[in-house]
Steps between C-alpha positions, in 0.01 A plus 500: 500500500636281220233420241309179546404289204232257599536298183847393634327284762253336262561120439513463111757233468644219709514615854759398753424588865872463595579762242233746611607775746323543835621858533518780241797723461312820492632776735156654568444608863210360698338846477535493123334152487225602732418822291509310184266230619272766645468657162445178310253367761288821446512452127394138538196614717401736238528245223300255700221762516504516118496130483198479729315742282622331168379163634684302235808362670573316826861482634640190676827556692675183610763527785722207586808475694666304785380572849601862625535617139286808580172416329265638768695839547518536120131465462434764777745751350433449118117502519450754782364772265233268351138542547402235736224382261768459232744238641456166676778304667487124534752306719488140411599275785449128543192398312181452705299187496241675287763610245640147490167386375587672166792501267809695605425812290138543615580714808699729278249523226232624744742772616566656160441873462189658362532712197639836614662359819834356614544168681835434681581146560747477801610152403301341237418202273875459477512353844372193325820454302724618777404390847362175359829438326683531822245317692325260255299347790276803487373369157322223694265754657366573162345158485592456119385187325762225504722671756500334840857551600797711397634221289185520286562866397593473131819676384304700240273668756723809518522543128125455469457771770724734321276451191185541705633830654598626165164423350316664802707817473462515125128454536492803746715729282282428196193611697638832629712412804845663506741261676828611656707257709770586743765285671658678788859362486673517845822347608519225767707731710246784478220245595717410812523859599134560464405193692734615784336840506164338543649328820695799618208743477215409739240679286592270204522173694147406374636485153740218577401134490728194575396378161694791343829330606376169375430639164831677483666151490342461159645821354679330211191299418283817485756683285514219255112473473453871471746512213324224325150642559603840377669360188186301419247765558648836402282580193449837318135499611611425870857600545716433811715775639790410732544781747817531715348516835767523778429872498126521579465872400651433154289191447179694566613766268591248222164315525294833495694630210463180306119502558478864390724449191296205384151651559596810318524287185127442516236732366333569834289811494210633681170453302382804314244710681133462381432768244182602680697566814761702309248714322310578827760498756446874599127431521565212747739716710236768521230253607709362782616854614143622521383208713386608849 
């Protein structure tokens, strides 16, 4: 399999969604990709065990993408070798009435990872500068002061939210949370094919909702606002990676490899064994072996 350099997918400069591929020209077979992912997923699981013992860093993985971009299956495959206590997955849907009683970041803040653990956001706080851009009427549900109708929404609200999100993520990073954000970039044609599969295969019918077709009509708007959001919020402390996602197996491999490559840059070691335990380990073994 051709070498994969995950830094190639990191957004460092101005990002153009139209200029970003949705497929990767790599001749790896499906078996090659599956084997590589299996190996990396195992290493990630071992690294998470060290993180849990080290108890210094938490890891926040943000997954964004158009409907059918493969977020659910990616989570299942990439994190399958994790200890269940080491990773929590949160799927953020339409805010509840209780969540709307707080600011838009609140429900994400309370889902952040403990030290030593991973949190995976399947959709995230970025919905508040994506879906609400396409459907600004959703802002009215937040009951913000001075905003009674769509026309009251100030033009500066989006720029303000980018600043708020950057400050939120910077605060997290400065306090021990490693943040990695992934945009799963699929083509409109690939989305069409995946929606058709949901309808053609009875066991997947439950995944389809008529609203999927409604949102598809806003494809260009979503692409525009994804580009704007990524350009405004890809920072060294919380970078975006744009992952070609028409090939699900390759997308999973790229995300897993990126996470591993980035975490290996940190000094994550298991704590040293207590000196008393080291000096008396044979004694303790003898005591346990002699128990009746």
